[in-house]
N, CA, C, O and the ligand as a Tripos MOL2 file, in Angstrom:
@<TRIPOS>MOLECULE
protein
  289   287    73     0     0
PROTEIN
NO_CHARGES

@<TRIPOS>ATOM
      1 N         -33.7500  -25.9520   22.1980 N.3       1 MET1
      2 CA        -32.5640  -26.4740   21.5540 C.3       1 MET1
      3 C         -32.4410  -26.0060   20.1130 C.2       1 MET1
      4 O         -31.3600  -25.6460   19.6470 O.2       1 MET1
      5 N         -33.5810  -26.0210   19.4150 N.am      2 ASP2
      6 CA        -33.5580  -25.5930   17.9950 C.3       2 ASP2
      7 C         -33.1960  -24.1000   17.8860 C.2       2 ASP2
      8 O         -32.4550  -23.7120   16.9830 O.2       2 ASP2
      9 N         -33.7220  -23.2490   18.8130 N.am      3 PHE3
     10 CA        -33.3930  -21.8720   18.7830 C.3       3 PHE3
     11 C         -31.8870  -21.6130   18.9320 C.2       3 PHE3
     12 O         -31.3130  -20.7670   18.2460 O.2       3 PHE3
     13 N         -31.2660  -22.3670   19.8500 N.am      4 GLU4
     14 CA        -29.8220  -22.1690   20.0490 C.3       4 GLU4
     15 C         -29.0260  -22.5380   18.8020 C.2       4 GLU4
     16 O         -28.0090  -21.9150   18.4980 O.2       4 GLU4
     17 N         -29.5010  -23.5670   18.0760 N.am      5 GLU5
     18 CA        -28.8120  -23.9450   16.8220 C.3       5 GLU5
     19 C         -28.9150  -22.8370   15.7980 C.2       5 GLU5
     20 O         -27.9510  -22.5820   15.0770 O.2       5 GLU5
     21 N         -30.0540  -22.1710   15.7120 N.am      6 ILE6
     22 CA        -30.2720  -21.1090   14.7530 C.3       6 ILE6
     23 C         -29.3570  -19.9480   15.1030 C.2       6 ILE6
     24 O         -28.7490  -19.3620   14.2070 O.2       6 ILE6
     25 N         -29.2390  -19.5940   16.3880 N.am      7 VAL7
     26 CA        -28.3690  -18.5030   16.8330 C.3       7 VAL7
     27 C         -26.9300  -18.8170   16.5180 C.2       7 VAL7
     28 O         -26.1850  -17.9390   16.0830 O.2       7 VAL7
     29 N         -26.5290  -20.0330   16.7250 N.am      8 CYS8
     30 CA        -25.1300  -20.4820   16.4860 C.3       8 CYS8
     31 C         -24.8600  -20.3320   14.9560 C.2       8 CYS8
     32 O         -23.7950  -19.8590   14.5610 O.2       8 CYS8
     33 N         -25.8110  -20.7300   14.1280 N.am      9 TYR9
     34 CA        -25.6190  -20.6860   12.6890 C.3       9 TYR9
     35 C         -25.5080  -19.2240   12.1660 C.2       9 TYR9
     36 O         -24.6550  -18.8990   11.3410 O.2       9 TYR9
     37 N         -26.3780  -18.4000   12.6700 N.am     10 SER10
     38 CA        -26.3610  -17.0440   12.2470 C.3      10 SER10
     39 C         -25.0900  -16.3030   12.6960 C.2      10 SER10
     40 O         -24.5970  -15.4270   11.9860 O.2      10 SER10
     41 N         -24.5870  -16.6430   13.8310 N.am     11 GLN11
     42 CA        -23.3500  -16.0230   14.3540 C.3      11 GLN11
     43 C         -22.1810  -16.4640   13.4090 C.2      11 GLN11
     44 O         -21.3000  -15.6600   13.1060 O.2      11 GLN11
     45 N         -22.1850  -17.7310   12.9550 N.am     12 THR12
     46 CA        -21.1270  -18.1750   12.0740 C.3      12 THR12
     47 C         -21.1840  -17.4230   10.7440 C.2      12 THR12
     48 O         -20.1490  -17.0300   10.2060 O.2      12 THR12
     49 N         -22.3860  -17.2250   10.2180 N.am     13 VAL13
     50 CA        -22.5610  -16.4940    8.9420 C.3      13 VAL13
     51 C         -22.0640  -15.0600    9.1110 C.2      13 VAL13
     52 O         -21.3790  -14.5520    8.2230 O.2      13 VAL13
     53 N         -22.3830  -14.3900   10.2180 N.am     14 ILE14
     54 CA        -21.9440  -13.0280   10.4320 C.3      14 ILE14
     55 C         -20.3790  -12.9780   10.5210 C.2      14 ILE14
     56 O         -19.7440  -12.0650    9.9920 O.2      14 ILE14
     57 N         -19.8150  -13.9510   11.1790 N.am     15 LEU15
     58 CA        -18.3500  -13.9710   11.2500 C.3      15 LEU15
     59 C         -17.7030  -14.1320    9.9230 C.2      15 LEU15
     60 O         -16.6810  -13.5030    9.6490 O.2      15 LEU15
     61 N         -18.2780  -14.9730    9.0740 N.am     16 ILE16
     62 CA        -17.7280  -15.2020    7.7370 C.3      16 ILE16
     63 C         -17.7980  -13.8980    6.9030 C.2      16 ILE16
     64 O         -16.8370  -13.5330    6.2250 O.2      16 ILE16
     65 N         -18.9820  -13.1910    6.9700 N.am     17 VAL17
     66 CA        -19.1330  -11.9490    6.2690 C.3      17 VAL17
     67 C         -18.1290  -10.9110    6.7270 C.2      17 VAL17
     68 O         -17.5430  -10.1960    5.9150 O.2      17 VAL17
     69 N         -17.9330  -10.8340    8.0480 N.am     18 LEU18
     70 CA        -16.9880   -9.8830    8.5640 C.3      18 LEU18
     71 C         -15.5720  -10.1930    8.1150 C.2      18 LEU18
     72 O         -14.7960   -9.2980    7.7790 O.2      18 LEU18
     73 N         -15.2550  -11.4700    8.1160 N.am     19 ALA19
     74 CA        -13.8730  -11.8960    7.6550 C.3      19 ALA19
     75 C         -13.6380  -11.5230    6.1990 C.2      19 ALA19
     76 O         -12.5530  -11.0730    5.8290 O.2      19 ALA19
     77 N         -14.6810  -11.7180    5.3650 N.am     20 ILE20
     78 CA        -14.5320  -11.4000    3.9180 C.3      20 ILE20
     79 C         -14.3410   -9.8640    3.7580 C.2      20 ILE20
     80 O         -13.5000   -9.4100    2.9820 O.2      20 ILE20
     81 N         -15.1290   -9.1000    4.4980 N.am     21 GLY21
     82 CA        -14.9920   -7.6640    4.4320 C.3      21 GLY21
     83 C         -13.6330   -7.1820    4.9020 C.2      21 GLY21
     84 O         -13.0840   -6.2300    4.3490 O.2      21 GLY21
     85 N         -13.0930   -7.8270    5.9130 N.am     22 TYR22
     86 CA        -11.7920   -7.4790    6.4400 C.3      22 TYR22
     87 C         -10.7050   -7.7500    5.4300 C.2      22 TYR22
     88 O          -9.7860   -6.9490    5.2600 O.2      22 TYR22
     89 N         -10.8150   -8.9270    4.7310 N.am     23 LEU23
     90 CA         -9.8560   -9.2980    3.7320 C.3      23 LEU23
     91 C          -9.8370   -8.3610    2.5060 C.2      23 LEU23
     92 O          -8.7810   -8.0450    1.9580 O.2      23 LEU23
     93 N         -11.0430   -7.9340    2.1020 N.am     24 VAL24
     94 CA        -11.1910   -6.9930    0.9990 C.3      24 VAL24
     95 C         -10.5420   -5.6600    1.3390 C.2      24 VAL24
     96 O          -9.8340   -5.0630    0.5280 O.2      24 VAL24
     97 N         -10.8110   -5.1980    2.6000 N.am     25 ASN25
     98 CA        -10.2400   -3.9490    3.0760 C.3      25 ASN25
     99 C          -8.6920   -4.0670    3.0600 C.2      25 ASN25
    100 O          -8.0100   -3.1380    2.6260 O.2      25 ASN25
    101 N          -8.1500   -5.1960    3.5270 N.am     26 LEU26
    102 CA         -6.7500   -5.3740    3.5770 C.3      26 LEU26
    103 C          -6.0970   -5.3550    2.2110 C.2      26 LEU26
    104 O          -5.0190   -4.7840    2.0480 O.2      26 LEU26
    105 N          -6.7430   -5.9800    1.2100 N.am     27 ARG27
    106 CA         -6.2360   -6.0220   -0.1590 C.3      27 ARG27
    107 C          -6.1730   -4.5880   -0.7150 C.2      27 ARG27
    108 O          -5.1640   -4.1850   -1.2920 O.2      27 ARG27
    109 N          -7.2730   -3.8190   -0.5320 N.am     28 ASN28
    110 CA         -7.3020   -2.4730   -1.0550 C.3      28 ASN28
    111 C          -6.2000   -1.6180   -0.4690 C.2      28 ASN28
    112 O          -5.5910   -0.8300   -1.1920 O.2      28 ASN28
    113 N          -5.9240   -1.7450    0.8080 N.am     29 LYS29
    114 CA         -4.9060   -0.9360    1.4490 C.3      29 LYS29
    115 C          -3.5140   -1.3020    0.8800 C.2      29 LYS29
    116 O          -2.7060   -0.4150    0.6030 O.2      29 LYS29
    117 N          -3.2460   -2.5950    0.7110 N.am     30 THR30
    118 CA         -1.9470   -2.9960    0.2030 C.3      30 THR30
    119 C          -1.7700   -2.5450   -1.2270 C.2      30 THR30
    120 O          -0.6520   -2.1990   -1.6110 O.2      30 THR30
    121 N          -2.8300   -2.5310   -2.0480 N.am     31 ASP31
    122 CA         -2.6960   -2.0990   -3.4370 C.3      31 ASP31
    123 C          -2.3190   -0.6330   -3.4910 C.2      31 ASP31
    124 O          -1.4890   -0.2370   -4.3090 O.2      31 ASP31
    125 N          -2.9030    0.1620   -2.6500 N.am     32 VAL32
    126 CA         -2.6900    1.6570   -2.6540 C.3      32 VAL32
    127 C          -1.2580    1.9000   -2.2000 C.2      32 VAL32
    128 O          -0.5380    2.6820   -2.8210 O.2      32 VAL32
    129 N          -0.8500    1.2620   -1.1600 N.am     33 SER33
    130 CA          0.4750    1.5600   -0.5290 C.3      33 SER33
    131 C           1.6420    1.0690   -1.3920 C.2      33 SER33
    132 O           2.7460    1.6110   -1.3250 O.2      33 SER33
    133 N           1.3860    0.0450   -2.1930 N.am     34 SER34
    134 CA          2.5000   -0.5750   -2.9740 C.3      34 SER34
    135 C           2.9250    0.3790   -4.0840 C.2      34 SER34
    136 O           4.0550    0.2890   -4.5640 O.2      34 SER34
    137 N           2.0220    1.3180   -4.5180 N.am     35 LYS35
    138 CA          2.3870    2.1400   -5.6260 C.3      35 LYS35
    139 C           3.2110    3.3490   -5.2040 C.2      35 LYS35
    140 O           3.8710    3.9590   -6.0460 O.2      35 LYS35
    141 N           3.1920    3.7060   -3.9440 N.am     36 VAL36
    142 CA          3.8880    4.8980   -3.4200 C.3      36 VAL36
    143 C           5.3260    4.5050   -3.1550 C.2      36 VAL36
    144 O           5.6850    4.1490   -2.0330 O.2      36 VAL36
    145 N           6.1410    4.5680   -4.1810 N.am     37 GLU37
    146 CA          7.5600    4.2200   -4.0280 C.3      37 GLU37
    147 C           8.3470    4.8220   -5.1900 C.2      37 GLU37
    148 O           8.0280    4.5520   -6.3480 O.2      37 GLU37
    149 N           9.3590    5.6220   -4.9090 N.am     38 ILE38
    150 CA         10.1630    6.2330   -5.9450 C.3      38 ILE38
    151 C          11.5780    5.7080   -5.8050 C.2      38 ILE38
    152 O          12.0970    5.5460   -4.7010 O.2      38 ILE38
    153 N          12.1740    5.4540   -6.9260 N.am     39 LYS39
    154 CA         13.5900    4.9610   -6.9030 C.3      39 LYS39
    155 C          14.4680    6.1030   -7.4180 C.2      39 LYS39
    156 O          14.1620    6.7050   -8.4470 O.2      39 LYS39
    157 N          15.5510    6.3990   -6.7110 N.am     40 CYS40
    158 CA         16.4670    7.4330   -7.1160 C.3      40 CYS40
    159 C          17.1460    7.0330   -8.4260 C.2      40 CYS40
    160 O          17.6760    5.9280   -8.5450 O.2      40 CYS40
    161 N          17.1270    7.9570   -9.4280 N.am     41 PRO41
    162 CA         17.7370    7.5440  -10.7590 C.3      41 PRO41
    163 C          19.2730    7.4920  -10.7010 C.2      41 PRO41
    164 O          19.8880    6.8200  -11.5290 O.2      41 PRO41
    165 N          19.8890    8.1700   -9.7640 N.am     42 SER42
    166 CA         21.3400    8.2000   -9.7590 C.3      42 SER42
    167 C          21.9560    7.1660   -8.8230 C.2      42 SER42
    168 O          23.0240    6.6360   -9.1300 O.2      42 SER42
    169 N          21.3390    6.8670   -7.7240 N.am     43 CYS43
    170 CA         21.9920    5.9330   -6.7790 C.3      43 CYS43
    171 C          21.0940    4.6700   -6.4930 C.2      43 CYS43
    172 O          21.5420    3.7100   -5.8660 O.2      43 CYS43
    173 N          19.8550    4.7110   -6.9610 N.am     44 GLY44
    174 CA         18.9950    3.5390   -6.7720 C.3      44 GLY44
    175 C          18.3570    3.3960   -5.4040 C.2      44 GLY44
    176 O          17.7750    2.3590   -5.0880 O.2      44 GLY44
    177 N          18.4680    4.4450   -4.5880 N.am     45 TYR45
    178 CA         17.8860    4.4210   -3.2260 C.3      45 TYR45
    179 C          16.3680    4.5430   -3.3380 C.2      45 TYR45
    180 O          15.8650    5.4360   -4.0190 O.2      45 TYR45
    181 N          15.6250    3.6300   -2.6600 N.am     46 ILE46
    182 CA         14.1670    3.6470   -2.7580 C.3      46 ILE46
    183 C          13.6140    4.6030   -1.7100 C.2      46 ILE46
    184 O          13.8560    4.4570   -0.5120 O.2      46 ILE46
    185 N          12.8290    5.6300   -2.2220 N.am     47 ILE47
    186 CA         12.2410    6.6200   -1.3740 C.3      47 ILE47
    187 C          10.7610    6.3070   -1.2420 C.2      47 ILE47
    188 O          10.0440    6.2740   -2.2420 O.2      47 ILE47
    189 N          10.2950    6.0760   -0.0160 N.am     48 LYS48
    190 CA          8.8970    5.6210    0.1580 C.3      48 LYS48
    191 C           7.9310    6.8330    0.2600 C.2      48 LYS48
    192 O           6.7260    6.6840    0.0560 O.2      48 LYS48
    193 N           8.4750    8.0330    0.5760 N.am     49 ASP49
    194 CA          7.6000    9.1720    0.7340 C.3      49 ASP49
    195 C           7.5590    9.9230   -0.6130 C.2      49 ASP49
    196 O           8.6100   10.3310   -1.1080 O.2      49 ASP49
    197 N           6.3860   10.1110   -1.2070 N.am     50 GLN50
    198 CA          6.2870   10.7600   -2.5070 C.3      50 GLN50
    199 C           6.4630   12.2590   -2.4370 C.2      50 GLN50
    200 O           6.7590   12.8970   -3.4470 O.2      50 GLN50
    201 N           6.2810   12.8440   -1.2330 N.am     51 ASN51
    202 CA          6.3650   14.3000   -1.0900 C.3      51 ASN51
    203 C           7.8250   14.8220   -1.0590 C.2      51 ASN51
    204 O           8.0920   16.0150   -1.2040 O.2      51 ASN51
    205 N           8.7500   13.8570   -0.8610 N.am     52 VAL52
    206 CA         10.1530   14.2560   -0.8280 C.3      52 VAL52
    207 C          10.6720   14.5310   -2.2280 C.2      52 VAL52
    208 O          10.4670   13.7290   -3.1390 O.2      52 VAL52
    209 N          11.3510   15.6730   -2.4030 N.am     53 GLN53
    210 CA         11.8600   16.0590   -3.7470 C.3      53 GLN53
    211 C          13.3100   15.7450   -3.9390 C.2      53 GLN53
    212 O          13.8080   15.7540   -5.0650 O.2      53 GLN53
    213 N          14.0370   15.4520   -2.7960 N.am     54 TYR54
    214 CA         15.4540   15.2270   -2.9210 C.3      54 TYR54
    215 C          15.7770   13.8480   -2.3330 C.2      54 TYR54
    216 O          15.1560   13.4450   -1.3490 O.2      54 TYR54
    217 N          16.7100   13.1400   -2.9010 N.am     55 CYS55
    218 CA         17.1040   11.8380   -2.3850 C.3      55 CYS55
    219 C          17.8150   12.0290   -1.0400 C.2      55 CYS55
    220 O          18.6680   12.9030   -0.8880 O.2      55 CYS55
    221 N          17.4460   11.2030   -0.0890 N.am     56 ALA56
    222 CA         18.0570   11.3090    1.2840 C.3      56 ALA56
    223 C          19.4910   10.7650    1.2790 C.2      56 ALA56
    224 O          20.2670   11.0850    2.1800 O.2      56 ALA56
    225 N          19.8620    9.9390    0.2690 N.am     57 LYS57
    226 CA         21.1620    9.2810    0.2730 C.3      57 LYS57
    227 C          22.2120   10.1260   -0.4510 C.2      57 LYS57
    228 O          23.2960   10.3830    0.0730 O.2      57 LYS57
    229 N          21.8600   10.5530   -1.6750 N.am     58 CYS58
    230 CA         22.9020   11.2930   -2.5030 C.3      58 CYS58
    231 C          22.5160   12.7370   -2.7250 C.2      58 CYS58
    232 O          23.3320   13.5190   -3.2140 O.2      58 CYS58
    233 N          21.2760   13.1230   -2.3730 N.am     59 GLY59
    234 CA         20.8790   14.5380   -2.5550 C.3      59 GLY59
    235 C          20.4740   14.8600   -3.9480 C.2      59 GLY59
    236 O          20.3810   16.0370   -4.2970 O.2      59 GLY59
    237 N          20.2230   13.8670   -4.7730 N.am     60 ASN60
    238 CA         19.7960   14.1240   -6.1590 C.3      60 ASN60
    239 C          18.3830   14.6330   -6.1790 C.2      60 ASN60
    240 O          17.5470   14.1660   -5.4060 O.2      60 ASN60
    241 N          18.0870   15.6120   -7.0740 N.am     61 MET61
    242 CA         16.7790   16.2250   -7.2020 C.3      61 MET61
    243 C          15.9050   15.1940   -7.9710 C.2      61 MET61
    244 O          16.2530   14.7550   -9.0670 O.2      61 MET61
    245 N          14.7520   14.8280   -7.3480 N.am     62 LEU62
    246 CA         13.9540   13.7880   -7.9310 C.3      62 LEU62
    247 C          12.9190   14.3480   -8.9470 C.2      62 LEU62
    248 O          12.6220   13.6870   -9.9430 O.2      62 LEU62
    249 N          12.3970   15.5060   -8.7090 N.am     63 SER63
    250 CA         11.4500   16.0880   -9.6420 C.3      63 SER63
    251 C          12.1570   16.6730  -10.8590 C.2      63 SER63
    252 O          13.2550   17.2100  -10.7160 O.2      63 SER63
    253 N          11.5790   16.5920  -12.0310 N.am     64 HIS64
    254 CA         12.1000   17.0420  -13.3090 C.3      64 HIS64
    255 C          13.3610   16.2500  -13.6920 C.2      64 HIS64
    256 O          14.1610   16.7220  -14.4990 O.2      64 HIS64
    257 N          13.5420   15.0580  -13.1220 N.am     65 SER65
    258 CA         14.7020   14.3010  -13.4310 C.3      65 SER65
    259 C          14.4820   13.4620  -14.6680 C.2      65 SER65
    260 O          15.4440   13.0720  -15.3310 O.2      65 SER65
    261 N          13.1840   13.1660  -15.0040 N.am     66 GLU66
    262 CA         12.8940   12.3100  -16.1470 C.3      66 GLU66
    263 C          12.9620   13.1000  -17.4310 C.2      66 GLU66
    264 O          12.3850   14.1840  -17.5130 O.2      66 GLU66
    265 N          13.6430   12.5960  -18.4280 N.am     67 GLY67
    266 CA         13.7150   13.2640  -19.7340 C.3      67 GLY67
    267 C          14.8290   14.3080  -19.8420 C.2      67 GLY67
    268 O          15.1870   14.7420  -20.9370 O.2      67 GLY67
    269 N          15.3620   14.6990  -18.6980 N.am     68 LEU68
    270 CA         16.4680   15.7150  -18.7110 C.3      68 LEU68
    271 C          17.7440   15.0410  -18.2560 C.2      68 LEU68
    272 O          17.7880   14.3420  -17.2430 O.2      68 LEU68
    273 N          18.7810   15.2770  -19.0420 N.am     69 SER69
    274 CA         20.0650   14.6920  -18.6390 C.3      69 SER69
    275 C          21.0190   15.9000  -18.3380 C.2      69 SER69
    276 O          21.6930   16.4430  -19.2140 O.2      69 SER69
    277 N          21.0140   16.2530  -17.0780 N.am     70 LEU70
    278 CA         21.8810   17.4110  -16.6880 C.3      70 LEU70
    279 C          23.3310   17.0210  -16.4770 C.2      70 LEU70
    280 O          24.2350   17.8260  -16.7000 O.2      70 LEU70
    281 N          23.5540   15.7970  -16.0500 N.am     71 GLU71
    282 CA         24.8520   15.3870  -15.7390 C.3      71 GLU71
    283 C          25.5220   14.7380  -17.0240 C.2      71 GLU71
    284 O          25.0080   13.7610  -17.5690 O.2      71 GLU71
    285 N          26.6650   15.3110  -17.4730 N.am     72 LYS72
    286 CA         27.3150   14.7470  -18.6190 C.3      72 LYS72
    287 C          28.8030   14.8970  -18.4760 C.2      72 LYS72
    288 O          29.5540   14.4760  -19.3560 O.2      72 LYS72
    289 ZN         20.0050    9.0640   -4.6620 Zn       73 ZN73
@<TRIPOS>BOND
     1     1     2 1
     2     2     3 1
     3     3     4 2
     4     3     5 am
     5     5     6 1
     6     6     7 1
     7     7     8 2
     8     7     9 am
     9     9    10 1
    10    10    11 1
    11    11    12 2
    12    11    13 am
    13    13    14 1
    14    14    15 1
    15    15    16 2
    16    15    17 am
    17    17    18 1
    18    18    19 1
    19    19    20 2
    20    19    21 am
    21    21    22 1
    22    22    23 1
    23    23    24 2
    24    23    25 am
    25    25    26 1
    26    26    27 1
    27    27    28 2
    28    27    29 am
    29    29    30 1
    30    30    31 1
    31    31    32 2
    32    31    33 am
    33    33    34 1
    34    34    35 1
    35    35    36 2
    36    35    37 am
    37    37    38 1
    38    38    39 1
    39    39    40 2
    40    39    41 am
    41    41    42 1
    42    42    43 1
    43    43    44 2
    44    43    45 am
    45    45    46 1
    46    46    47 1
    47    47    48 2
    48    47    49 am
    49    49    50 1
    50    50    51 1
    51    51    52 2
    52    51    53 am
    53    53    54 1
    54    54    55 1
    55    55    56 2
    56    55    57 am
    57    57    58 1
    58    58    59 1
    59    59    60 2
    60    59    61 am
    61    61    62 1
    62    62    63 1
    63    63    64 2
    64    63    65 am
    65    65    66 1
    66    66    67 1
    67    67    68 2
    68    67    69 am
    69    69    70 1
    70    70    71 1
    71    71    72 2
    72    71    73 am
    73    73    74 1
    74    74    75 1
    75    75    76 2
    76    75    77 am
    77    77    78 1
    78    78    79 1
    79    79    80 2
    80    79    81 am
    81    81    82 1
    82    82    83 1
    83    83    84 2
    84    83    85 am
    85    85    86 1
    86    86    87 1
    87    87    88 2
    88    87    89 am
    89    89    90 1
    90    90    91 1
    91    91    92 2
    92    91    93 am
    93    93    94 1
    94    94    95 1
    95    95    96 2
    96    95    97 am
    97    97    98 1
    98    98    99 1
    99    99   100 2
   100    99   101 am
   101   101   102 1
   102   102   103 1
   103   103   104 2
   104   103   105 am
   105   105   106 1
   106   106   107 1
   107   107   108 2
   108   107   109 am
   109   109   110 1
   110   110   111 1
   111   111   112 2
   112   111   113 am
   113   113   114 1
   114   114   115 1
   115   115   116 2
   116   115   117 am
   117   117   118 1
   118   118   119 1
   119   119   120 2
   120   119   121 am
   121   121   122 1
   122   122   123 1
   123   123   124 2
   124   123   125 am
   125   125   126 1
   126   126   127 1
   127   127   128 2
   128   127   129 am
   129   129   130 1
   130   130   131 1
   131   131   132 2
   132   131   133 am
   133   133   134 1
   134   134   135 1
   135   135   136 2
   136   135   137 am
   137   137   138 1
   138   138   139 1
   139   139   140 2
   140   139   141 am
   141   141   142 1
   142   142   143 1
   143   143   144 2
   144   143   145 am
   145   145   146 1
   146   146   147 1
   147   147   148 2
   148   147   149 am
   149   149   150 1
   150   150   151 1
   151   151   152 2
   152   151   153 am
   153   153   154 1
   154   154   155 1
   155   155   156 2
   156   155   157 am
   157   157   158 1
   158   158   159 1
   159   159   160 2
   160   159   161 am
   161   161   162 1
   162   162   163 1
   163   163   164 2
   164   163   165 am
   165   165   166 1
   166   166   167 1
   167   167   168 2
   168   167   169 am
   169   169   170 1
   170   170   171 1
   171   171   172 2
   172   171   173 am
   173   173   174 1
   174   174   175 1
   175   175   176 2
   176   175   177 am
   177   177   178 1
   178   178   179 1
   179   179   180 2
   180   179   181 am
   181   181   182 1
   182   182   183 1
   183   183   184 2
   184   183   185 am
   185   185   186 1
   186   186   187 1
   187   187   188 2
   188   187   189 am
   189   189   190 1
   190   190   191 1
   191   191   192 2
   192   191   193 am
   193   193   194 1
   194   194   195 1
   195   195   196 2
   196   195   197 am
   197   197   198 1
   198   198   199 1
   199   199   200 2
   200   199   201 am
   201   201   202 1
   202   202   203 1
   203   203   204 2
   204   203   205 am
   205   205   206 1
   206   206   207 1
   207   207   208 2
   208   207   209 am
   209   209   210 1
   210   210   211 1
   211   211   212 2
   212   211   213 am
   213   213   214 1
   214   214   215 1
   215   215   216 2
   216   215   217 am
   217   217   218 1
   218   218   219 1
   219   219   220 2
   220   219   221 am
   221   221   222 1
   222   222   223 1
   223   223   224 2
   224   223   225 am
   225   225   226 1
   226   226   227 1
   227   227   228 2
   228   227   229 am
   229   229   230 1
   230   230   231 1
   231   231   232 2
   232   231   233 am
   233   233   234 1
   234   234   235 1
   235   235   236 2
   236   235   237 am
   237   237   238 1
   238   238   239 1
   239   239   240 2
   240   239   241 am
   241   241   242 1
   242   242   243 1
   243   243   244 2
   244   243   245 am
   245   245   246 1
   246   246   247 1
   247   247   248 2
   248   247   249 am
   249   249   250 1
   250   250   251 1
   251   251   252 2
   252   251   253 am
   253   253   254 1
   254   254   255 1
   255   255   256 2
   256   255   257 am
   257   257   258 1
   258   258   259 1
   259   259   260 2
   260   259   261 am
   261   261   262 1
   262   262   263 1
   263   263   264 2
   264   263   265 am
   265   265   266 1
   266   266   267 1
   267   267   268 2
   268   267   269 am
   269   269   270 1
   270   270   271 1
   271   271   272 2
   272   271   273 am
   273   273   274 1
   274   274   275 1
   275   275   276 2
   276   275   277 am
   277   277   278 1
   278   278   279 1
   279   279   280 2
   280   279   281 am
   281   281   282 1
   282   282   283 1
   283   283   284 2
   284   283   285 am
   285   285   286 1
   286   286   287 1
   287   287   288 2
@<TRIPOS>SUBSTRUCTURE
     1 MET1         2 RESIDUE 1 A MET
     2 ASP2         6 RESIDUE 1 A ASP
     3 PHE3        10 RESIDUE 1 A PHE
     4 GLU4        14 RESIDUE 1 A GLU
     5 GLU5        18 RESIDUE 1 A GLU
     6 ILE6        22 RESIDUE 1 A ILE
     7 VAL7        26 RESIDUE 1 A VAL
     8 CYS8        30 RESIDUE 1 A CYS
     9 TYR9        34 RESIDUE 1 A TYR
    10 SER10       38 RESIDUE 1 A SER
    11 GLN11       42 RESIDUE 1 A GLN
    12 THR12       46 RESIDUE 1 A THR
    13 VAL13       50 RESIDUE 1 A VAL
    14 ILE14       54 RESIDUE 1 A ILE
    15 LEU15       58 RESIDUE 1 A LEU
    16 ILE16       62 RESIDUE 1 A ILE
    17 VAL17       66 RESIDUE 1 A VAL
    18 LEU18       70 RESIDUE 1 A LEU
    19 ALA19       74 RESIDUE 1 A ALA
    20 ILE20       78 RESIDUE 1 A ILE
    21 GLY21       82 RESIDUE 1 A GLY
    22 TYR22       86 RESIDUE 1 A TYR
    23 LEU23       90 RESIDUE 1 A LEU
    24 VAL24       94 RESIDUE 1 A VAL
    25 ASN25       98 RESIDUE 1 A ASN
    26 LEU26      102 RESIDUE 1 A LEU
    27 ARG27      106 RESIDUE 1 A ARG
    28 ASN28      110 RESIDUE 1 A ASN
    29 LYS29      114 RESIDUE 1 A LYS
    30 THR30      118 RESIDUE 1 A THR
    31 ASP31      122 RESIDUE 1 A ASP
    32 VAL32      126 RESIDUE 1 A VAL
    33 SER33      130 RESIDUE 1 A SER
    34 SER34      134 RESIDUE 1 A SER
    35 LYS35      138 RESIDUE 1 A LYS
    36 VAL36      142 RESIDUE 1 A VAL
    37 GLU37      146 RESIDUE 1 A GLU
    38 ILE38      150 RESIDUE 1 A ILE
    39 LYS39      154 RESIDUE 1 A LYS
    40 CYS40      158 RESIDUE 1 A CYS
    41 PRO41      162 RESIDUE 1 A PRO
    42 SER42      166 RESIDUE 1 A SER
    43 CYS43      170 RESIDUE 1 A CYS
    44 GLY44      174 RESIDUE 1 A GLY
    45 TYR45      178 RESIDUE 1 A TYR
    46 ILE46      182 RESIDUE 1 A ILE
    47 ILE47      186 RESIDUE 1 A ILE
    48 LYS48      190 RESIDUE 1 A LYS
    49 ASP49      194 RESIDUE 1 A ASP
    50 GLN50      198 RESIDUE 1 A GLN
    51 ASN51      202 RESIDUE 1 A ASN
    52 VAL52      206 RESIDUE 1 A VAL
    53 GLN53      210 RESIDUE 1 A GLN
    54 TYR54      214 RESIDUE 1 A TYR
    55 CYS55      218 RESIDUE 1 A CYS
    56 ALA56      222 RESIDUE 1 A ALA
    57 LYS57      226 RESIDUE 1 A LYS
    58 CYS58      230 RESIDUE 1 A CYS
    59 GLY59      234 RESIDUE 1 A GLY
    60 ASN60      238 RESIDUE 1 A ASN
    61 MET61      242 RESIDUE 1 A MET
    62 LEU62      246 RESIDUE 1 A LEU
    63 SER63      250 RESIDUE 1 A SER
    64 HIS64      254 RESIDUE 1 A HIS
    65 SER65      258 RESIDUE 1 A SER
    66 GLU66      262 RESIDUE 1 A GLU
    67 GLY67      266 RESIDUE 1 A GLY
    68 LEU68      270 RESIDUE 1 A LEU
    69 SER69      274 RESIDUE 1 A SER
    70 LEU70      278 RESIDUE 1 A LEU
    71 GLU71      282 RESIDUE 1 A GLU
    72 LYS72      286 RESIDUE 1 A LYS
    73 ZN73       289 GROUP 0 **** ****
């Protein structure tokens, strides 16, 4: 009976450790993915893919758009 109690206790500890590790992994993933977001300067459309250079909504060029004012 004592041996079963020890097994039960150790299984609970392992489950808690696994849950903590899972939560830490989940937090790291959300922190990384939340930064990958570009907002179109001309129309405000949110582009989630950083590799895209043109806005899908208005066709505005996203690269080299900061600091340069081509439209006047
Ligand atoms: Zn746009």
